[in-house]
N, CA, C and O atoms as a MOPAC input file, in Angstrom:
PM7 MOZYME 1SCF
protein

 N     23.27900 1    21.13600 1    28.80400 1
 C     22.63000 1    20.08000 1    29.22000 1
 C     23.65500 1    19.46300 1    30.13700 1
 O     24.88600 1    19.43400 1    30.11700 1
 N     22.78300 1    19.00300 1    30.90800 1
 C     23.63700 1    17.93000 1    31.77500 1
 C     24.31800 1    16.76900 1    31.40600 1
 O     24.03500 1    16.13000 1    30.39300 1
 N     25.26600 1    16.45100 1    32.24400 1
 C     25.98200 1    14.97900 1    31.34000 1
 C     25.06900 1    14.08400 1    31.79500 1
 O     25.20400 1    12.95100 1    31.33500 1
 N     24.49900 1    14.19300 1    32.28600 1
 C     23.51100 1    12.95200 1    32.69000 1
 C     22.66200 1    12.54300 1    31.88500 1
 O     22.43300 1    11.35600 1    31.65300 1
 N     22.12600 1    13.47600 1    31.39100 1
 C     21.40400 1    13.61100 1    29.96500 1
 C     22.03900 1    12.99500 1    29.15900 1
 O     21.72700 1    11.80600 1    29.21600 1
 N     23.01100 1    13.25900 1    28.20100 1
 C     23.54000 1    13.77500 1    27.32000 1
 C     23.71800 1    11.63100 1    27.42000 1
 O     23.34200 1    11.22800 1    26.31900 1
 N     23.95800 1    10.91100 1    27.94800 1
 C     24.17000 1     9.36800 1    27.46800 1
 C     22.97700 1     8.72500 1    27.55600 1
 O     23.07000 1     7.77800 1    26.77500 1
 N     22.07100 1     8.71400 1    27.99400 1
 C     20.20000 1     8.57500 1    27.70000 1
 C     20.09900 1     9.07600 1    25.95400 1
 O     20.12600 1     8.29000 1    25.00700 1
 N     20.00000 1    10.30200 1    25.87900 1
 C     19.67200 1    10.55200 1    24.73600 1
 C     20.76900 1    10.35600 1    23.70400 1
 O     20.43100 1    10.65700 1    22.56000 1
 N     21.83800 1     9.97700 1    23.84200 1
 C     22.42300 1     9.27900 1    22.98100 1
 C     22.26500 1     8.12000 1    23.00900 1
 O     23.06700 1     7.54000 1    22.27700 1
 N     21.74000 1     7.62300 1    23.40900 1
 C     21.43700 1     5.82200 1    23.09000 1
 C     20.31800 1     5.87300 1    22.21300 1
 O     20.14900 1     5.21900 1    21.18400 1
 N     19.29800 1     7.03100 1    22.92000 1
 C     18.11300 1     6.56100 1    22.09100 1
 C     18.74700 1     6.98000 1    20.74900 1
 O     18.77600 1     6.40500 1    19.66100 1
 N     19.19900 1     8.05100 1    21.12500 1
 C     19.36900 1     8.40400 1    18.98900 1
 C     20.45000 1     6.79500 1    18.14500 1
 O     20.16800 1     6.17800 1    17.11700 1
 N     21.31600 1     6.64000 1    18.83700 1
 C     21.58900 1     5.35900 1    18.32200 1
 C     20.67000 1     4.65100 1    17.89800 1
 O     20.27800 1     4.40700 1    16.75600 1
 N     20.21200 1     4.20400 1    19.28700 1
 C     19.28000 1     3.02900 1    19.18000 1
 C     18.25900 1     3.53600 1    17.97700 1
 O     18.71800 1     3.02400 1    16.95600 1
 N     17.05300 1     4.32800 1    17.62200 1
 C     16.56000 1     4.48700 1    16.68100 1
 C     16.91600 1     4.71600 1    15.27700 1
 O     16.23000 1     4.34300 1    14.32500 1
 N     18.62200 1     5.68900 1    15.15900 1
 C     19.12500 1     5.36200 1    13.30700 1
 C     19.36700 1     3.61600 1    13.54300 1
 O     19.33600 1     3.22500 1    12.37600 1
 N     19.50500 1     2.83500 1    14.09000 1
 C     19.33200 1     1.58100 1    13.99200 1
 C     18.23300 1     0.60900 1    13.81100 1
 O     18.04900 1    -0.23300 1    12.93300 1
 N     17.69100 1     0.86300 1    14.64000 1
 C     16.00000 1     0.70300 1    14.28700 1
 C     15.66300 1     1.39000 1    12.60500 1
 O     14.85200 1     0.94900 1    11.79200 1
 N     16.20100 1     2.09000 1    12.51600 1
 C     15.65600 1     2.63400 1    11.17900 1
 C     16.27300 1     1.87600 1    10.09800 1
 O     15.63900 1     1.49600 1     9.11400 1
 N     17.45100 1     1.66900 1    10.27700 1
 C     18.48000 1     1.15400 1     9.28300 1
 C     18.10900 1    -0.33200 1     9.24200 1
 O     18.20300 1    -0.83700 1     8.12400 1
 N     17.69300 1    -1.16000 1    10.26800 1
 C     17.62000 1    -2.48800 1    10.51700 1
 C     15.87900 1    -2.38700 1     9.22300 1
 O     15.88500 1    -3.09200 1     8.21400 1
 N     15.06400 1    -1.77700 1     9.42300 1
 C     13.32400 1    -1.62900 1     8.80600 1
 C     13.41600 1    -1.89500 1     7.28900 1
 O     12.81000 1    -2.67900 1     6.55900 1
 N     14.55200 1    -0.81600 1     7.02000 1
 C     14.65500 1    -1.15000 1     5.52400 1
 C     14.75300 1    -2.65800 1     4.87900 1
 O     14.32000 1    -2.93200 1     3.76000 1
 N     15.49700 1    -3.74800 1     5.91300 1
 C     16.10500 1    -4.59100 1     5.73900 1
 C     15.04800 1    -6.11000 1     5.73600 1
 O     15.22200 1    -7.18300 1     5.15800 1
 N     14.05300 1    -5.68800 1     6.54600 1
 C     13.01600 1    -6.20400 1     6.79100 1
 C     12.37200 1    -6.63300 1     5.49900 1
 O     12.21600 1    -5.81600 1     4.59200 1
 N     11.98800 1    -7.90000 1     5.38500 1
 C     10.86800 1    -8.34200 1     4.57100 1
 C      9.15900 1    -7.52200 1     4.75800 1
 O      8.44900 1    -7.33000 1     5.74400 1
 N      8.99500 1    -7.19800 1     3.27000 1
 C      7.56900 1    -7.01500 1     3.31000 1
 C      7.35300 1    -8.17800 1     3.14500 1
 O      7.90100 1    -9.10800 1     2.55300 1
 N      5.71900 1    -7.90000 1     4.26400 1
 C      4.71100 1    -8.46400 1     3.86400 1
 C      3.78400 1    -8.40900 1     2.61200 1
 O      3.35000 1    -9.41300 1     2.04700 1
 N      3.60900 1    -7.52200 1     2.35800 1
 C      2.48700 1    -6.69200 1     1.25900 1
 C      3.32900 1    -7.40800 1    -0.28800 1
 O      2.73900 1    -7.29900 1    -1.36300 1
 N      4.58500 1    -8.04700 1    -0.22700 1
 C      4.86000 1    -8.51600 1    -1.80800 1
 C      4.51000 1   -10.06700 1    -1.34400 1
 O      4.72300 1   -10.69300 1    -0.30600 1
 N      3.98400 1   -10.33600 1    -2.38400 1
 C      3.56600 1   -11.58000 1    -2.59200 1
 C      3.75100 1   -12.27600 1    -4.07400 1
 O      2.94100 1   -13.06500 1    -4.56100 1
 N      4.99900 1   -11.82400 1    -4.71200 1
 C      5.98200 1   -12.34900 1    -5.60300 1
 C      5.87400 1   -11.53100 1    -6.58400 1
 O      5.51700 1   -10.37200 1    -6.37700 1
 N      6.18300 1   -12.01600 1    -7.90600 1
 C      6.06000 1   -11.54400 1    -9.04000 1
 C      5.15400 1   -11.33400 1    -9.38000 1
 O      4.34000 1   -12.22100 1    -9.12700 1
 N      4.51800 1    -9.93900 1   -10.26600 1
 C      3.45500 1    -8.83600 1   -10.74000 1
 C      2.59900 1   -10.26500 1   -11.71300 1
 O      2.98600 1   -11.36100 1   -12.11700 1
 N      2.15900 1   -10.01000 1   -11.73300 1
 C      0.87000 1   -10.89100 1   -13.03000 1
 C      1.19500 1   -10.59500 1   -14.13600 1
 O      1.18800 1    -9.36400 1   -14.09600 1
 N      1.53100 1   -10.93600 1   -15.28500 1
 C      1.83300 1   -10.73200 1   -16.89500 1
 C      1.18600 1    -9.86700 1   -16.98700 1
 O      0.33500 1    -9.92900 1   -16.10100 1
 N      0.98400 1    -8.40100 1   -18.02200 1
 C      0.43000 1    -7.79700 1   -18.44800 1
 C     -1.16600 1    -8.35600 1   -19.32100 1
 O     -1.03300 1    -9.29200 1   -20.11000 1
 N     -2.45100 1    -7.81100 1   -19.15000 1
 C     -3.53600 1    -8.52300 1   -20.11800 1
 C     -3.10600 1    -8.06700 1   -21.18100 1
 O     -2.57900 1    -7.00800 1   -21.52100 1
 N     -3.51100 1    -9.37700 1   -21.87100 1
 C     -4.00200 1    -9.14900 1   -23.85700 1
 C     -5.28700 1    -8.95800 1   -23.94200 1
 O     -6.14200 1    -9.16000 1   -23.07900 1
 N     -5.44500 1    -8.42100 1   -25.38500 1
 C     -6.91300 1    -8.27100 1   -25.57700 1
 C     -7.25300 1    -7.18300 1   -24.39000 1
 O     -6.55700 1    -6.62700 1   -23.54000 1
 N     -9.14700 1    -7.12700 1   -24.85100 1
 C     -9.56400 1    -6.30900 1   -24.50800 1
 C    -10.53200 1    -7.33300 1   -22.72300 1
 O    -10.76900 1    -8.53400 1   -22.60300 1
 N    -10.82100 1    -6.15000 1   -21.69000 1
 C    -11.75100 1    -6.44500 1   -21.11100 1
 C    -12.95000 1    -6.37900 1   -21.26200 1
 O    -13.13100 1    -5.19400 1   -21.54000 1
 N    -13.92400 1    -6.88400 1   -21.26200 1
 C    -15.39500 1    -7.15800 1   -21.59400 1
 C    -15.95500 1    -6.59100 1   -20.77300 1
 O    -16.76100 1    -5.69400 1   -21.01700 1
 N    -15.61700 1    -7.03300 1   -19.49900 1
 C    -16.42400 1    -6.58300 1   -18.10000 1
 C    -16.08900 1    -6.44500 1   -16.66300 1
 O    -15.58400 1    -7.38100 1   -16.04400 1
 N    -16.34200 1    -5.36800 1   -16.14900 1
 C    -15.45700 1    -5.17800 1   -14.32400 1
 C    -16.67200 1    -5.34500 1   -13.40500 1
 O    -17.41300 1    -4.46200 1   -12.97100 1
 N    -16.70800 1    -6.48000 1   -13.23200 1
 C    -17.66500 1    -6.93200 1   -11.32300 1
 C    -16.90000 1    -6.51300 1   -10.20700 1
 O    -15.73100 1    -6.86200 1   -10.03900 1
 N    -17.51200 1    -5.79600 1    -9.46200 1
 C    -17.33000 1    -5.47900 1    -7.86200 1
 C    -18.25300 1    -5.61700 1    -7.28300 1
 O    -19.26800 1    -4.92200 1    -7.24000 1
 N    -17.90400 1    -6.84400 1    -6.60500 1
 C    -18.48300 1    -7.32100 1    -5.58500 1
 C    -18.38100 1    -6.53600 1    -4.11100 1
 O    -17.58400 1    -6.98300 1    -3.28600 1
 N    -19.08600 1    -5.51800 1    -3.82600 1
 C    -19.19400 1    -4.35400 1    -2.89600 1
 C    -18.87600 1    -5.25500 1    -1.36100 1
 O    -17.92100 1    -4.85100 1    -0.69700 1
 N    -19.83400 1    -6.68100 1    -0.73000 1
 C    -19.38600 1    -7.07900 1    -0.32200 1
 C    -18.25000 1    -8.30900 1     0.21400 1
 O    -18.60000 1    -8.87300 1     1.25000 1
 N    -17.59400 1    -8.53900 1    -0.09000 1
 C    -16.25200 1    -9.01100 1    -0.82700 1
 C    -15.23900 1    -7.91100 1    -0.62900 1
 O    -14.16200 1    -7.73000 1    -0.06000 1
 N    -15.93100 1    -7.39900 1    -1.22300 1
 C    -14.65600 1    -5.79800 1    -1.25600 1
 C    -13.41000 1    -6.67900 1    -2.63200 1
 O    -12.30200 1    -7.17900 1    -2.43800 1
 N    -14.02400 1    -6.58000 1    -3.62400 1
 C    -13.19200 1    -7.37500 1    -4.52600 1
 C    -13.79600 1    -6.99500 1    -5.68400 1
 O    -14.92700 1    -6.50900 1    -5.66300 1
 N    -13.10500 1    -7.17700 1    -6.82800 1
 C    -13.02000 1    -6.61100 1    -8.42100 1
 C    -11.90400 1    -7.46800 1    -9.17500 1
 O    -10.69700 1    -7.65700 1    -9.02400 1
 N    -13.20100 1    -8.02500 1   -10.33500 1
 C    -12.94100 1    -8.89300 1   -11.24400 1
 C    -12.89500 1    -8.04500 1   -13.17000 1
 O    -13.68500 1    -7.22600 1   -13.64000 1
 N    -12.08200 1    -8.46600 1   -13.60200 1
 C    -11.82200 1    -8.51200 1   -14.92300 1
 C    -12.60000 1    -9.72400 1   -15.42400 1
 O    -12.35900 1   -10.72100 1   -14.74300 1
 N    -13.29400 1    -9.88600 1   -16.22100 1
 C    -13.39300 1   -10.66300 1   -16.98600 1
 C    -13.08700 1   -10.60000 1   -18.50600 1
 O    -12.84000 1    -9.44100 1   -18.83900 1
 N    -13.02600 1   -11.50100 1   -19.55200 1
 C    -12.42700 1   -11.71600 1   -20.48700 1
 C    -13.41500 1   -13.09600 1   -21.00600 1
 O    -13.81700 1   -14.09700 1   -20.41400 1
 N    -13.54800 1   -12.64800 1   -22.23600 1
 C    -14.58500 1   -14.23600 1   -23.01600 1
 C    -15.90500 1   -14.61400 1   -21.73800 1
 O    -16.68300 1   -15.53000 1   -22.00300 1
 N    -16.11900 1   -13.56500 1   -19.90600 1
 C    -16.81800 1   -14.42200 1   -19.51100 1
 C    -15.93900 1   -15.65100 1   -18.30800 1
 O    -16.47900 1   -16.50800 1   -17.60800 1
 N    -14.52700 1   -15.33200 1   -18.42300 1
 C    -13.90700 1   -16.21100 1   -17.62800 1
 C    -13.32200 1   -14.61500 1   -16.66300 1
 O    -13.24300 1   -13.51700 1   -17.21500 1
 N    -13.04600 1   -14.81300 1   -15.47400 1
 C    -12.22700 1   -13.89800 1   -14.94100 1
 C    -10.90700 1   -14.37000 1   -14.99700 1
 O    -10.37400 1   -15.41400 1   -14.62200 1
 N    -10.44100 1   -13.19600 1   -15.64200 1
 C     -8.37500 1   -13.09700 1   -16.06200 1
 C     -7.55100 1   -11.92500 1   -14.36800 1
 O     -6.34800 1   -11.74900 1   -14.17600 1
 N     -8.36800 1   -11.53900 1   -13.74600 1
 C     -7.92700 1   -10.86600 1   -13.06100 1
 C     -9.35200 1   -10.46300 1   -12.01900 1
 O    -10.57300 1   -10.38900 1   -12.16000 1
 N     -8.21700 1   -10.24600 1   -10.79600 1
 C     -9.26400 1   -10.05200 1    -9.30400 1
 C     -8.23800 1    -9.19300 1    -8.39200 1
 O     -7.16200 1    -9.75200 1    -8.17700 1
 N     -8.37900 1    -8.23400 1    -7.97000 1
 C     -8.14100 1    -7.17400 1    -6.69500 1
 C     -9.29700 1    -7.33700 1    -6.10000 1
 O    -10.46700 1    -7.55900 1    -6.41200 1
 N     -8.37500 1    -7.09300 1    -4.73300 1
 C     -9.23300 1    -6.60100 1    -3.33900 1
 C     -9.37900 1    -4.58900 1    -3.60300 1
 O     -8.53800 1    -3.75900 1    -3.95000 1
 N    -10.75400 1    -4.47700 1    -3.25700 1
 C    -10.50900 1    -2.73400 1    -3.12700 1
 C    -10.82300 1    -2.42800 1    -1.74100 1
 O    -11.23100 1    -3.29600 1    -0.96900 1
 N    -10.66500 1    -1.36500 1    -1.44600 1
 C    -11.19200 1    -0.51400 1    -0.21000 1
 C    -12.27900 1     0.62300 1    -0.77400 1
 O    -12.13100 1     1.42500 1    -1.69700 1
 N    -13.81300 1     0.33600 1     0.40600 1
 C    -14.67000 1     1.18300 1    -0.27500 1
 C    -15.53500 1     2.21100 1     1.04000 1
 O    -16.53300 1     2.93300 1     1.03200 1
 N    -14.40000 1     1.74500 1     2.21300 1
 C    -14.66400 1     2.54400 1     2.74200 1
 C    -15.38800 1     1.52800 1     4.70500 1
 O    -15.03700 1     0.40100 1     5.05400 1
 N    -16.06000 1     2.17500 1     5.25200 1
 C    -16.68000 1     1.42200 1     6.13000 1
 C    -17.73000 1     0.58100 1     5.89400 1
 O    -17.68000 1    -0.63800 1     6.05800 1
 N    -18.98600 1     1.39400 1     5.39200 1
 C    -19.82000 1     0.40800 1     5.18000 1
 C    -20.09800 1     0.82700 1     3.52200 1
 O    -20.37200 1     1.91300 1     3.01000 1
 N    -19.87900 1    -0.67100 1     2.87400 1
 C    -19.77700 1    -0.72800 1     1.65600 1
 C    -21.45000 1    -0.90400 1     0.87300 1
 O    -21.72400 1    -0.52900 1    -0.26800 1
 N    -22.61200 1    -1.72000 1     2.07000 1
 C    -23.51800 1    -1.65300 1     1.38000 1
 C    -24.14400 1    -0.35100 1     0.79500 1
 O    -23.91000 1     0.85500 1     0.86400 1
 N    -25.38100 1    -1.46500 1    -0.03700 1
 C    -26.38100 1    -0.16600 1    -0.62400 1
 C    -26.03400 1     1.17300 1    -1.71900 1
 O    -24.81800 1     1.35500 1    -1.76200 1
 N    -26.61500 1     1.89700 1    -2.38000 1
 C    -26.02800 1     2.09300 1    -3.99200 1
 C    -25.76500 1     3.66500 1    -3.31700 1
 O    -26.25600 1     4.06100 1    -2.26000 1
 N    -24.93900 1     4.37100 1    -4.14200 1
 C    -24.69300 1     5.40300 1    -3.70000 1
 C    -26.01400 1     6.46400 1    -3.93600 1
 O    -27.06300 1     6.46600 1    -4.58000 1
 N    -25.27900 1     7.36800 1    -2.99200 1
 C    -26.49300 1     8.79300 1    -2.64500 1
 C    -26.51000 1    10.03300 1    -3.59300 1
 O    -27.36300 1    10.91900 1    -3.65300 1
 N    -25.43300 1     9.89400 1    -4.27500 1
 C    -25.50400 1    11.46900 1    -5.40700 1
 C    -23.79500 1    11.01300 1    -5.98600 1
 O    -22.81200 1    10.40300 1    -5.56600 1
 N    -24.13100 1    11.57900 1    -6.90600 1
 C    -22.62200 1    11.43500 1    -7.87000 1
 C    -21.53500 1    12.71600 1    -7.17400 1
 O    -21.65600 1    13.83800 1    -6.68100 1
 N    -20.19700 1    11.51500 1    -7.57100 1
 C    -19.14400 1    12.85500 1    -6.98600 1
 C    -18.31800 1    12.54800 1    -5.66900 1
 O    -18.46800 1    11.46900 1    -5.09700 1
 N    -17.57900 1    13.36500 1    -5.26800 1
 C    -16.49700 1    12.99900 1    -3.92900 1
 C    -17.35400 1    13.56000 1    -3.00500 1
 O    -17.03100 1    12.96700 1    -1.97600 1
 N    -18.45500 1    14.50800 1    -2.64400 1
 C    -18.58200 1    14.75000 1    -1.56200 1
 C    -19.73600 1    13.83300 1    -1.53200 1
 O    -20.69800 1    14.48000 1    -1.94500 1
 N    -20.06000 1    12.74300 1    -1.26500 1
 C    -21.19000 1    12.05800 1    -0.51100 1
 C    -21.54800 1    12.02900 1     0.94200 1
 O    -22.53000 1    11.39100 1     1.32300 1

């Protein structure tokens, strides 16, 4: 390897290691605070709103927890058949 290539490659490697190390200390936008307390009692009903891509857990007719769900590109309509290979 020539001397002209060693310096740019070394600088690139140092930069990449520095960026990877710095990324460990950056805040994660997905964290939204402390997790909610665990549920007590039994869940009466699970409601999935496909268009809103939301799942709600109901206990005694009241929503006790709500979660976003991923349903793919087109969540409208019923399933065609049972199983994973739709």
